[in-house]
C-alpha positions as CSV (number, residue, x, y, z in Angstrom):
1,X,0.0,0.0,0.0
2,X,3.0,2.3,0.3
3,X,2.9,3.2,-3.4
4,X,-0.6,4.7,-2.8
5,X,0.5,7.0,-0.1
6,X,-0.7,10.5,-1.1
7,X,-2.7,9.3,-4.0
8,X,-6.4,10.0,-4.5
9,X,-9.2,7.5,-4.1
10,X,-12.9,8.0,-4.6
11,X,-15.3,5.8,-2.7
12,X,-19.0,5.9,-3.5
13,X,-21.5,4.9,-0.8
14,X,-19.0,5.9,1.8
15,X,-21.3,6.9,4.6
16,X,-21.9,3.4,6.1
17,X,-21.0,-0.2,6.0
18,X,-18.4,-1.5,3.4
19,X,-17.9,2.0,2.0
20,X,-17.0,3.5,5.4
21,X,-14.7,0.5,6.2
22,X,-12.9,1.0,2.9
23,X,-12.4,4.7,3.7
24,X,-10.8,3.8,7.0
25,X,-8.4,1.4,5.5
26,X,-7.4,3.7,2.7
27,X,-7.0,6.8,4.9
28,X,-4.9,4.6,7.3
29,X,-2.7,3.7,4.3
30,X,-2.1,7.4,3.6
31,X,-4.5,8.0,0.7
32,X,-6.5,11.2,0.1
33,X,-10.0,9.7,0.1
34,X,-13.1,11.4,-1.3
35,X,-16.1,9.8,0.3
36,X,-19.3,10.4,-1.7
37,X,-22.9,9.8,-0.6
38,X,-26.2,11.6,-0.4
39,X,-25.8,12.1,3.3
40,X,-22.4,13.4,4.1
41,X,-22.8,13.9,7.8
42,X,-21.7,10.4,8.6
43,X,-18.7,10.7,6.3
44,X,-17.8,14.0,8.0
45,X,-18.0,12.3,11.4
46,X,-15.8,9.5,10.1
47,X,-13.4,12.0,8.7
48,X,-13.1,13.7,12.1
49,X,-12.4,10.4,13.8
50,X,-9.5,9.8,11.3
51,X,-7.7,13.1,11.8
52,X,-4.6,11.3,13.3
53,X,-4.2,8.9,10.4
54,X,-1.7,9.3,7.6
55,X,-4.2,10.2,4.9
56,X,-7.4,12.3,4.8
57,X,-11.1,11.9,4.1
58,X,-13.1,14.5,2.3
59,X,-16.9,14.2,2.3
60,X,-18.7,15.2,-0.9
61,X,-22.5,15.2,-1.3
62,X,-23.5,13.2,-4.4
63,X,-26.8,11.7,-5.4
64,X,-25.7,8.9,-7.8
65,X,-29.1,8.9,-9.5
66,X,-28.3,12.3,-10.9
67,X,-25.7,12.6,-13.7
68,X,-25.0,16.3,-12.9
69,X,-24.1,15.3,-9.3
70,X,-21.6,12.7,-10.6
71,X,-20.0,15.2,-13.0
72,X,-19.8,17.8,-10.3
73,X,-18.2,15.3,-8.0
74,X,-15.4,14.7,-10.5
75,X,-15.0,18.4,-11.1
76,X,-14.6,18.9,-7.3
77,X,-12.0,16.2,-7.1
78,X,-10.1,17.7,-10.0
79,X,-10.1,21.2,-8.5
80,X,-9.1,20.0,-5.0
81,X,-6.8,17.0,-5.7
82,X,-6.0,17.1,-9.4
83,X,-7.8,13.9,-10.3
84,X,-8.7,10.3,-9.3
85,X,-6.1,7.5,-9.0
86,X,-8.5,4.8,-7.6
87,X,-12.2,4.7,-8.1
88,X,-14.2,2.3,-5.8
89,X,-17.8,2.0,-7.0
90,X,-19.3,0.7,-3.8
91,X,-22.7,2.3,-3.7
92,X,-25.6,0.1,-4.6
93,X,-29.0,-0.9,-3.3
94,X,-32.3,-2.7,-3.7
95,X,-35.7,-1.9,-2.2
96,X,-35.4,-4.4,0.7
97,X,-35.5,-7.2,-1.8
98,X,-39.2,-6.5,-2.6
99,X,-38.8,-5.5,-6.2
100,X,-35.9,-7.6,-7.5
101,X,-34.3,-10.4,-5.7
102,X,-37.4,-12.2,-4.6
103,X,-38.9,-15.3,-6.3
104,X,-41.9,-13.2,-7.3
105,X,-40.6,-11.1,-10.1
106,X,-43.9,-9.2,-10.3
107,X,-43.2,-7.1,-7.2
108,X,-41.8,-3.6,-7.4
109,X,-42.5,-0.7,-9.7
110,X,-40.8,0.7,-12.8
111,X,-39.7,3.7,-10.8
112,X,-38.0,1.5,-8.2
113,X,-36.3,-0.5,-11.0
114,X,-35.1,2.8,-12.6
115,X,-33.7,4.1,-9.4
116,X,-31.8,0.8,-8.9
117,X,-30.5,0.8,-12.4
118,X,-29.4,4.5,-12.1
119,X,-27.3,3.6,-9.0
120,X,-26.3,0.0,-9.6
121,X,-25.5,0.3,-13.3
122,X,-25.5,3.8,-14.8
123,X,-23.6,5.5,-11.9
124,X,-21.0,2.7,-11.9
125,X,-20.4,3.2,-15.7
126,X,-20.3,7.0,-15.5
127,X,-17.9,7.0,-12.5
128,X,-15.7,4.5,-14.2
129,X,-15.7,6.5,-17.4
130,X,-14.9,9.8,-15.6
131,X,-12.2,8.1,-13.5
132,X,-10.5,6.7,-16.6
133,X,-10.6,10.1,-18.3
134,X,-9.0,11.6,-15.2
135,X,-6.3,9.1,-15.2
136,X,-5.6,9.5,-18.9
137,X,-5.5,13.3,-18.7
138,X,-2.7,13.0,-16.0
139,X,-0.9,10.1,-17.6
140,X,-1.7,7.7,-14.7
141,X,-1.0,4.2,-15.9
142,X,-1.3,2.4,-12.6
143,X,-4.8,3.5,-11.5
144,X,-7.5,1.1,-10.4
145,X,-11.3,0.8,-10.7
146,X,-12.9,-1.5,-8.2
147,X,-16.6,-2.4,-8.4
148,X,-18.1,-3.7,-5.2
149,X,-21.2,-5.9,-5.7
150,X,-23.6,-7.5,-3.3
151,X,-25.6,-10.7,-3.7
152,X,-28.8,-8.8,-4.2
153,X,-27.3,-7.0,-7.3
154,X,-26.8,-10.3,-9.0
155,X,-30.6,-10.8,-9.0
156,X,-30.9,-7.5,-10.9
157,X,-28.6,-8.9,-13.6
158,X,-30.6,-12.2,-13.6
159,X,-33.9,-10.2,-13.9
160,X,-32.5,-8.1,-16.8
161,X,-31.2,-11.2,-18.6
162,X,-34.6,-12.8,-18.3
163,X,-36.2,-9.7,-19.9
164,X,-33.6,-9.7,-22.7
165,X,-34.1,-13.4,-23.4
166,X,-37.9,-13.2,-23.2
167,X,-38.0,-10.2,-25.6
168,X,-35.6,-11.8,-28.0
169,X,-37.9,-14.7,-28.6
170,X,-41.1,-12.7,-29.0
171,X,-41.7,-12.4,-32.8
């Protein structure tokens, strides 16, 4: 981890759980971590508790269902740190397994499905794209993109594949 000392990492879904744990480890390793989430209060509390560590944690408010928020996030990172070296796409969710991830695929609403797709798929793709652009602009050839997934998200893929297969066979 020494080679990452002073480098910049973005962690989405950084306010709780796995995201917060990743932030702690990376700050402890000396990275400048940008923690993104809709609610930044918990990230700020975590940042305050990590003041004595080698690295730092900066909280940035970002709603991953909004493209403009994601683009603004990367602009803030560029202005403050120069760019992203590591992008950890950790944010993701389901609606308590009621819409996708249950045996009854008729539950949930299109609005819920869209929100899940916006965070679990579109935001991951856009964050990855913008991170790669940031790395290329600065000639970073050792950057990383890490996509964290949960068991529930695999149901989303299964559900989408079923839709694709079923529509492919409809004449």
